[in-house]
C-alpha positions as CSV (number, residue, x, y, z in Angstrom):
1,M,-34.6,2.1,10.7
2,S,-33.3,5.2,11.5
3,A,-31.6,5.3,15.2
4,P,-32.4,8.4,17.4
5,G,-30.5,11.6,17.1
6,T,-29.6,10.7,13.3
7,D,-31.1,9.7,10.1
8,L,-28.5,7.4,9.2
9,H,-30.8,4.0,8.5
10,T,-29.5,1.0,9.9
11,T,-30.4,-2.6,10.9
12,G,-30.7,-4.6,13.8
13,Y,-30.0,-8.7,14.5
14,G,-29.5,-9.7,18.2
15,E,-31.2,-9.0,21.3
16,H,-28.6,-9.3,24.2
17,G,-24.6,-9.3,25.0
18,S,-23.1,-6.6,23.7
19,R,-23.3,-3.9,21.1
20,V,-21.1,-4.4,17.6
21,V,-21.7,-1.9,15.0
22,F,-20.9,-2.4,11.7
23,C,-19.6,0.0,8.4
24,H,-19.5,-1.4,4.9
25,G,-16.9,0.0,1.8
26,L,-17.2,2.1,-0.6
27,F,-20.4,1.3,-3.4
28,G,-21.8,-1.6,-0.4
29,Q,-24.7,-1.3,2.2
30,G,-25.3,-2.3,5.7
31,R,-26.2,-5.7,4.6
32,N,-23.5,-6.3,3.2
33,W,-22.1,-7.2,6.8
34,T,-25.6,-9.7,7.7
35,Q,-23.9,-13.3,7.2
36,I,-21.7,-12.0,10.0
37,A,-23.7,-10.7,12.1
38,K,-26.1,-13.3,11.9
39,A,-23.4,-15.5,13.0
40,L,-23.1,-12.9,16.2
41,A,-26.5,-12.5,17.0
42,D,-26.4,-15.6,19.7
43,E,-24.1,-13.5,21.5
44,H,-24.1,-9.4,20.5
45,R,-26.2,-6.6,19.3
46,A,-25.0,-6.0,15.5
47,L,-25.8,-3.1,14.5
48,L,-25.5,-2.3,10.6
49,V,-25.1,0.8,9.4
50,D,-26.2,2.4,5.9
51,L,-23.1,5.3,5.5
52,P,-24.1,9.2,4.1
53,N,-24.6,8.7,-0.4
54,H,-25.0,4.2,0.1
55,G,-27.6,2.2,0.7
56,R,-30.7,3.9,2.3
57,S,-29.2,6.8,4.1
58,P,-29.4,10.6,2.9
59,W,-27.1,11.6,0.2
60,R,-25.0,14.5,1.5
61,P,-23.9,17.0,-1.6
62,V,-19.7,16.8,-1.1
63,F,-18.3,13.5,0.4
64,D,-16.5,14.6,3.5
65,Y,-14.6,11.7,6.0
66,V,-14.5,13.5,8.9
67,A,-18.1,14.6,8.1
68,M,-19.4,11.0,7.8
69,A,-17.3,9.8,11.0
70,D,-19.4,12.9,12.4
71,E,-22.8,11.4,11.7
72,V,-21.6,7.9,12.1
73,A,-21.0,8.7,16.2
74,A,-24.1,10.8,16.1
75,L,-25.3,7.0,15.8
76,L,-23.1,6.2,18.9
77,A,-24.1,8.7,20.7
78,S,-27.5,7.9,20.7
79,L,-27.3,4.5,21.6
80,D,-26.0,5.5,25.1
81,E,-23.4,2.8,25.7
82,P,-19.9,2.3,24.2
83,V,-19.9,-0.1,21.0
84,A,-17.2,-2.3,19.4
85,L,-17.1,-0.7,15.8
86,V,-16.1,-2.5,12.5
87,G,-15.2,-0.8,9.6
88,H,-14.0,-2.4,6.5
89,S,-12.5,-0.2,3.4
90,M,-13.9,3.2,3.4
91,G,-16.2,2.0,6.4
92,G,-12.7,1.6,8.0
93,K,-11.3,4.8,7.4
94,V,-14.5,6.4,8.9
95,A,-14.4,3.7,11.6
96,M,-10.9,4.8,12.9
97,L,-11.9,8.8,12.6
98,V,-15.0,8.0,15.2
99,A,-12.4,6.2,17.8
100,L,-9.7,9.1,17.2
101,R,-12.3,12.1,17.5
102,R,-15.5,10.3,19.8
103,P,-13.4,7.8,21.8
104,E,-15.5,7.8,24.5
105,L,-17.8,5.7,22.3
106,V,-15.6,3.2,21.0
107,E,-14.5,0.3,23.3
108,R,-12.7,-1.2,21.1
109,L,-12.4,-1.0,17.0
110,C,-12.1,-3.8,14.4
111,V,-10.7,-2.1,11.0
112,V,-10.9,-4.7,8.5
113,D,-8.3,-4.6,4.8
114,M,-7.2,-0.5,5.0
115,S,-4.6,1.3,6.7
116,P,-5.0,4.6,8.0
117,V,-3.1,6.1,4.7
118,S,-3.6,8.3,1.5
119,Y,-3.6,5.6,-1.4
120,H,-2.4,6.5,-5.0
121,R,-4.1,4.3,-6.9
122,T,-8.0,4.6,-7.5
123,D,-8.2,2.7,-11.3
124,V,-9.7,-0.2,-10.5
125,F,-12.6,1.6,-8.9
126,E,-12.8,4.2,-11.7
127,G,-13.2,1.6,-14.2
128,F,-16.6,0.9,-12.0
129,V,-17.4,4.3,-12.4
130,A,-17.3,4.8,-15.7
131,A,-18.6,1.3,-16.2
132,M,-21.9,2.3,-13.6
133,R,-22.2,5.5,-15.2
134,G,-22.5,3.7,-19.1
135,L,-25.2,1.1,-18.5
136,G,-27.7,3.4,-20.2
137,L,-30.6,2.9,-17.2
138,D,-32.9,4.7,-19.5
139,T,-32.9,1.6,-21.8
140,L,-32.0,-0.6,-19.6
141,T,-35.1,-3.4,-19.8
142,S,-34.2,-5.9,-16.7
143,R,-31.6,-6.7,-14.0
144,Q,-29.8,-9.6,-16.2
145,E,-29.6,-6.8,-19.1
146,A,-27.5,-5.0,-16.7
147,D,-25.2,-7.8,-15.6
148,E,-24.8,-8.3,-19.5
149,R,-23.9,-4.5,-20.4
150,L,-21.2,-4.5,-17.7
151,S,-19.7,-7.9,-17.9
152,E,-17.1,-6.7,-19.7
153,A,-15.5,-3.6,-17.9
154,V,-16.5,-5.6,-14.7
155,P,-15.6,-9.1,-16.0
156,D,-15.7,-10.7,-12.2
157,P,-19.2,-12.3,-11.1
158,T,-19.0,-11.4,-7.4
159,V,-17.8,-8.0,-8.2
160,R,-20.7,-7.5,-10.9
161,G,-23.1,-8.7,-8.2
162,F,-21.8,-5.9,-5.5
163,L,-22.5,-3.2,-7.9
164,L,-25.8,-4.3,-8.7
165,Q,-27.1,-4.4,-5.5
166,N,-27.4,-1.0,-6.1
167,L,-29.3,-0.8,-9.2
168,R,-33.4,-0.4,-8.5
169,R,-36.6,-0.2,-10.0
170,D,-38.6,2.8,-9.7
171,L,-42.3,1.6,-10.0
172,G,-45.1,4.0,-9.9
173,A,-48.3,3.9,-7.9
174,D,-50.0,1.8,-9.9
175,G,-47.3,-1.2,-10.2
176,G,-46.2,0.3,-13.8
177,G,-43.5,2.4,-13.6
178,Q,-39.8,1.0,-15.8
179,G,-37.3,3.5,-15.0
180,W,-33.9,2.2,-13.3
181,R,-31.5,4.1,-11.0
182,W,-28.6,4.0,-8.5
183,Q,-29.5,3.7,-5.2
184,M,-26.0,5.2,-4.0
185,N,-25.2,8.8,-4.8
186,L,-22.7,7.2,-8.1
187,D,-22.5,11.1,-8.8
188,V,-20.8,12.7,-5.7
189,L,-18.7,9.1,-4.6
190,G,-17.4,9.4,-8.5
191,D,-16.2,12.5,-8.7
192,S,-15.2,12.1,-4.8
193,L,-12.4,8.8,-6.1
194,R,-9.2,11.2,-4.9
195,D,-10.6,11.8,-1.1
196,L,-12.1,8.4,-0.5
197,A,-7.9,7.6,-1.0
198,S,-6.6,10.4,1.3
199,W,-6.3,10.2,4.4
200,P,-7.5,13.6,6.5
201,E,-4.1,14.3,8.1
202,E,-4.4,18.3,8.7
203,Q,-8.1,17.6,10.0
204,L,-6.5,15.2,12.6
205,A,-3.9,18.2,13.9
206,G,-4.1,17.7,18.4
207,V,-6.1,14.3,18.3
208,A,-4.2,11.8,20.8
209,P,-4.5,8.5,19.6
210,Y,-6.8,5.7,20.2
211,D,-5.8,4.0,23.5
212,G,-8.4,1.3,22.9
213,P,-7.7,-2.1,22.0
214,V,-8.3,-3.1,18.4
215,L,-7.7,-5.2,15.6
216,W,-6.3,-5.1,12.2
217,V,-7.6,-8.5,9.9
218,A,-6.0,-7.7,6.5
219,G,-6.8,-10.2,2.9
220,Q,-3.4,-12.1,2.2
221,E,-3.6,-11.0,-1.3
222,S,-4.5,-7.6,-0.9
223,D,-2.3,-4.7,-0.8
224,Y,-4.3,-2.2,1.9
225,V,-2.4,-3.3,4.7
226,K,1.7,-2.9,3.8
227,P,4.5,-3.1,5.8
228,E,5.5,0.4,5.1
229,Y,2.2,1.6,6.9
230,D,2.7,-0.3,10.4
231,A,4.5,3.9,11.2
232,A,0.9,5.5,10.7
233,M,-0.9,2.4,12.4
234,T,1.1,2.5,15.6
235,R,1.1,6.2,15.6
236,W,-2.6,6.4,15.9
237,F,-3.3,2.9,17.5
238,P,-1.1,1.8,19.4
239,R,-2.4,-0.8,21.0
240,R,-3.1,-2.9,17.8
241,R,-3.5,-6.2,16.4
242,L,-2.8,-7.6,13.3
243,V,-4.2,-10.7,11.6
244,T,-3.8,-11.7,8.4
245,I,-5.7,-14.1,6.9
246,K,-4.9,-16.3,4.2
247,N,-7.1,-17.4,0.7
248,A,-8.8,-13.8,0.9
249,G,-8.3,-10.2,-0.5
250,H,-9.4,-7.0,-0.2
251,W,-13.6,-8.3,0.6
252,V,-12.1,-10.5,4.0
253,H,-14.8,-10.6,5.5
254,S,-17.2,-12.1,1.8
255,E,-14.2,-14.3,1.1
256,Q,-13.6,-15.9,3.7
257,P,-16.5,-15.5,6.6
258,A,-16.3,-18.5,8.6
259,V,-12.7,-17.7,9.8
260,F,-13.5,-13.9,9.8
261,V,-16.3,-14.5,12.6
262,G,-14.2,-16.4,14.4
263,V,-11.0,-14.5,14.3
264,L,-13.8,-11.1,15.3
265,R,-15.5,-13.1,18.1
266,R,-12.2,-14.2,20.0
267,F,-11.7,-9.8,19.7
268,L,-15.2,-8.8,21.1
269,A,-14.3,-11.1,23.8
């Protein structure tokens, strides 16, 4: 469904308790948070957002973090109550920007394995983009074949599955269509990896730090949250607390869901 005042696609779980809104990472969808949302649904109302150019939300002609954050802020404004905002990776930067630019909408913030800095390595994602662009959708006959074609460039089956969740088959009115397409806007996202790795520092001139409570969750085996990023994290989010989860990489909530839910539940309480 789309919330009033916005055309971003959302999915909700839970009928009681405080509102928790989730933003996914690059090449993801709101449904990446389904396991976490269902685990929280006994005490909270979870809302999973498909960010622009992803999932079932509209495509935009360019990638822009601030514009994306403003779209999420419009969604939050339509809810008529401050929320707990959770964001992973790209969605973590979006969530941070929403909290900084529209703090009245965010009661508390959880950032998952991302820092408010510009990163300088995009080679892993460049490899993913090249593999997806070279998949050969015109000659593809099945999802299994797509998995096999990606296996050399993306040897990790979990990562392949994550990427292939974006692969859709278009069926005609009679059900006989055979065309395949990427549900995400691969052209814009693939051409914007440098922007995706950046942090829009210049566009935050004059913006005050966010003074609400902030939980930072990092994967022990990931390098997206480093000691050298502490100054930037504290500058923008002075009331922050860092929790590092063992035996987890960048996809913390997928790799250690039970631990993540426990940490998040305590923060929400």
